[in-house]
C-alpha positions as CSV (number, residue, x, y, z in Angstrom):
1,M,0.1,0.0,0.1
2,G,1.1,3.8,-0.5
3,A,2.3,6.2,1.8
4,F,-0.3,8.2,3.4
5,Q,0.8,11.6,4.3
6,P,-1.3,13.3,6.3
7,D,-1.9,16.8,7.5
8,W,-0.2,16.8,10.6
9,K,-1.9,19.9,11.7
10,T,-5.5,19.8,10.4
11,V,-8.2,19.1,12.5
12,P,-10.3,16.7,10.9
13,E,-13.8,15.9,11.3
14,L,-13.7,13.4,14.1
15,C,-14.4,10.0,12.0
16,N,-16.0,7.3,14.2
17,P,-14.6,8.9,17.3
18,F,-14.0,6.7,20.7
19,T,-13.5,8.6,23.8
20,L,-11.4,7.3,26.7
21,R,-10.3,8.6,30.2
22,V,-6.7,7.9,30.8
23,Y,-6.2,6.1,34.2
24,W,-3.0,5.5,36.3
25,E,-2.5,2.3,34.7
26,D,-2.1,4.0,31.3
27,T,0.4,6.6,32.9
28,D,4.4,6.3,33.4
29,A,5.5,7.8,37.4
30,G,5.1,11.1,36.1
31,G,1.7,11.0,35.1
32,V,2.0,11.0,31.5
33,V,0.6,8.4,29.5
34,F,3.0,6.0,28.5
35,Y,3.9,5.8,24.7
36,A,3.0,2.1,23.9
37,N,-0.5,2.8,25.6
38,Y,-1.4,4.7,22.2
39,L,-1.1,1.4,20.6
40,K,-3.9,0.3,23.1
41,F,-6.3,3.0,22.8
42,F,-5.9,2.7,19.1
43,E,-6.7,-0.7,19.2
44,R,-9.7,-0.2,21.6
45,A,-11.0,2.3,18.7
46,R,-10.5,0.1,15.8
47,T,-12.5,-2.5,18.0
48,E,-15.6,-0.5,18.5
49,W,-15.4,1.0,15.2
50,L,-15.9,-2.4,13.8
51,R,-18.7,-3.0,16.2
52,S,-20.4,0.1,15.1
53,L,-20.5,-1.4,11.4
54,G,-22.1,-4.6,13.0
55,V,-18.7,-6.4,13.0
56,E,-18.0,-8.4,16.2
57,Q,-14.8,-9.6,16.5
58,S,-15.5,-13.0,18.2
59,T,-18.6,-13.5,16.5
60,L,-16.6,-13.2,13.5
61,Q,-14.1,-15.7,14.7
62,T,-16.6,-17.9,15.7
63,Q,-18.6,-18.0,12.3
64,T,-16.0,-17.4,9.6
65,G,-12.5,-18.4,11.2
66,A,-11.4,-14.9,10.6
67,I,-9.6,-12.5,12.7
68,F,-7.7,-9.3,12.0
69,V,-3.8,-8.8,12.9
70,V,-1.9,-6.4,12.8
71,A,0.9,-6.1,10.0
72,D,2.3,-2.4,10.3
73,V,2.2,0.6,12.2
74,Q,3.5,4.2,11.8
75,L,3.4,6.2,14.5
76,R,4.0,10.0,15.6
77,Y,3.7,11.7,18.8
78,L,3.2,15.2,19.2
79,A,1.8,16.0,22.5
80,S,1.0,14.5,25.9
81,A,-1.9,13.1,27.5
82,R,-2.0,13.0,31.2
83,L,-3.9,11.6,34.0
84,D,-7.9,12.2,34.0
85,D,-7.4,13.6,30.2
86,L,-10.6,13.1,28.2
87,I,-9.3,11.5,25.0
88,Q,-11.1,10.9,21.4
89,V,-9.5,8.6,19.0
90,T,-10.5,8.3,15.5
91,V,-10.5,5.5,12.7
92,K,-10.7,6.3,9.2
93,V,-10.1,3.8,6.2
94,V,-7.5,4.8,3.7
95,A,-6.7,2.1,1.9
96,Q,-8.4,-1.3,1.3
97,R,-7.9,-4.7,-0.4
98,Q,-9.5,-7.8,-0.3
99,A,-7.6,-9.1,2.6
100,S,-6.4,-5.9,4.3
101,M,-6.8,-2.3,5.3
102,Q,-5.0,0.5,6.3
103,L,-6.0,3.2,8.6
104,A,-5.3,6.4,9.7
105,Q,-6.0,7.0,13.4
106,Q,-5.4,10.1,15.4
107,A,-5.8,10.6,19.4
108,W,-7.2,13.9,20.5
109,R,-7.6,15.9,23.9
110,G,-9.7,18.6,22.5
111,D,-8.5,20.4,19.9
112,T,-4.8,19.4,20.6
113,L,-3.4,16.6,18.4
114,L,-1.8,14.1,20.7
115,A,-0.8,11.1,18.2
116,Q,-1.1,9.7,15.0
117,G,-0.7,6.7,12.9
118,L,-1.1,4.2,10.0
119,I,-2.2,0.9,11.0
120,R,-2.5,-1.5,8.6
121,V,-4.1,-4.5,9.2
122,G,-4.4,-8.0,8.1
123,C,-7.0,-10.8,8.1
124,V,-6.2,-14.0,8.6
125,D,-7.3,-17.6,9.2
126,A,-7.6,-18.0,13.2
127,A,-6.2,-21.8,12.9
128,T,-3.7,-21.1,10.5
129,L,-2.5,-17.4,10.8
130,R,-2.6,-17.6,7.2
131,P,-3.7,-14.3,5.0
132,R,-7.5,-14.8,3.8
133,R,-10.1,-12.9,2.0
134,M,-11.8,-10.4,4.7
135,P,-15.3,-12.2,4.8
136,E,-18.0,-10.7,3.0
137,Q,-20.0,-9.3,6.1
138,V,-17.0,-7.2,6.7
139,L,-16.8,-5.9,2.9
140,M,-20.1,-4.9,2.9
141,A,-19.8,-3.2,5.9
142,L,-17.1,-1.1,4.9
143,A,-18.4,-0.5,1.4
144,A,-21.4,1.1,3.1
145,Q,-19.6,3.6,5.5
146,P,-19.3,7.3,4.1
């Protein structure tokens, strides 16, 4: 998939926003969000975004044997989040293939962009972990979103 070059300074409409609060467990000793936790925040937002499209990952695995795995991550940190901050994490599909999609994600505190990344997610067979075509219900859900 081609490189996606987002405009790092533009506040987009919040695409599929997921809101979370920063807890002690998310921070380091200084009360600042530990850098790797943004990946967890992005994962939660992707999961809730899929759920909003009618795709529950546990049901998808049970019914089709398909699961999603992260294949590639590019992340940029721009500002720090702290204990008790309320954050919105966005998800937007920027490229899609039959067995994978590339998602642009951003973490915001109000109008301050904290972190953003490109995440390539692949669809694999849960038993073999070999790439497979995304199930039709997922493709249809993706096609139906704005």
